[in-house]
C-alpha angles and dihedrals in degrees: 000000000000117000125210131189110215112234140171124247133162116260128009124309114264096216133043125244094231135342094352097312113137122196117189125176120215091181142340095056100110098019140052110264129347088104129183126146133175118212120188142155139204092271089069096251109143132175136172120223113209127335112206142154132227108241094222126132101286098018119244116229131199121245115281112279118235119235106305133176101190132037128182114214107199097192145343104262109123094238087064103033106027099098097041093103088060090054092054095043094047103034106015089239124182112233117219121198145115123296091253094052090050092046095054096040094090092056092048094048096044091050090050090051091049093049092049090053093049095046095041098238107132115221122229087237134052139206092278089059090047092053091048091050092055088060093045099073122119105183128203135191123238109275094015114131119224133170135235114180109311093341131094117208139184136177128240128190111271098195091222103104131335110287094023116130145191114220122227111199125193111199126175088256109033146001113245127195116197100197095170116161104007146148129197093200124093113248128188095270107026139035121238129267121264123218121256121200111243146155097231122031121192110192141163120255097193096131099028107148093016130094127208119228113248104287098227090051093049092048091053091047088052094049092047090054091051090051091050092054093047094046091061092051098263135128121238110222110201115189107203139173112260097231112051112344099059093052091046090054092051092053092047092051093045091052099046105024109025092156092068123099104236124186123194120206138173137034092328091075090066095040093053091060089060089050089055090050090056103051093162088069094054132082104237098348093192089063090053090051089053091049091049092054090049095049119087107229119214109219105151143032089259091053089050093054091048089052090065086075094051128104095236136015118195112191149143145300101059092198095042092246094134139305126101091316090079092050091053094043092053091055099039099046096087096060111073093199088074122084141194117229114194115201104174146053113294109209123214112279092012119132091251094051091048090051093050093047101040109014088239135098136185110258114184091332098316124103100233129194114233115204097187130114111265124198131178127209130194105232097142122159093208120099116259125224097277093045091050092049095049093045093052093048091051092049088056095205127180091216132028124196113197119201140144094066143078126265094267095052092048092049092049097053093040090055088068091067108040140036096177135065115281117241119259106296125226127254097008097296117159115244114236093223115038 
């Protein structure tokens, strides 16, 4: 097994990874998110997998993509889909994805455009590109083969969020599995990914060297904390990502604390309706329908004011960088019986990270002290170290390309597979184990 650390260079690689396959990252190689990767072979077949942006301030963009006719969008998180309108506007690319990813793309892109206007960071694409991208989708079912050039491709469940896929690619020279963002564990709304034998495996390394606590135990710890806050007369404010985490939280609360009054606010209310319209992408869709009837949706200013008297409010943004979460926080911060329960990754310089590190957060332009209890829970839908290791072994690849992680995480997971120096790597990539 030959291990490669994905890296970014200028220009195309001079040598192939294996049997004429070239893999070149435009972004997401040495960072979490902001993914874009070109795959091509000597027959001239070329595809792009994902084209996102990192929603930092200012945003980080991948390198400019060369002319491309076909792009695979693995899932609807903005760090994988955010720059797709540029692809369509600039190159007339066809976007390939699942029905659910295509359905929620408009919400994701319009929200990105709105945020860029509010924050004053112009996007490389405009509304004309967005409209063109909505007409550029070619959707495929899980397990359905389709062709691009001399390659045959099919999607497999990625276990990350509903609609997310791994991509199996049959080329004349090698079988590639783009695992990308994945998780082998069952989560409330989606079943885990299953290994696929391949020659070349491209896989995230986000949690290399780090283990997740057992998911059922962490969910119960989370619910117990919610009950403690409510029992003393407080409100539990739960910032959550709109696509995936928020819906998971609702199902967890409905299962373990159905007596609570739970309100759901933000972009996730619109996204969830698309989930319900794509039941084949959901683990036990009837259960999600039941949860949705139980949940009190916030759809107006009046609803938002009423939610201040609830037991729980689940809302965007998951990193406290805006959205209704800031409105609630500003009104709840004076009552120390309330609490903030973070359930997702808090990126550097995000509102949530600033709050954890300093006890303060920007609220409408003012750095404001928050004297509320703050807890963090590990409910990630990315594979942990052990899950990554077992998945890679079961795929039995000849080559593994690690990306979507920092240097430490890539080193940690690579150390499971080699105790000797790697051979000289192609196109100036840095070996994970020296």
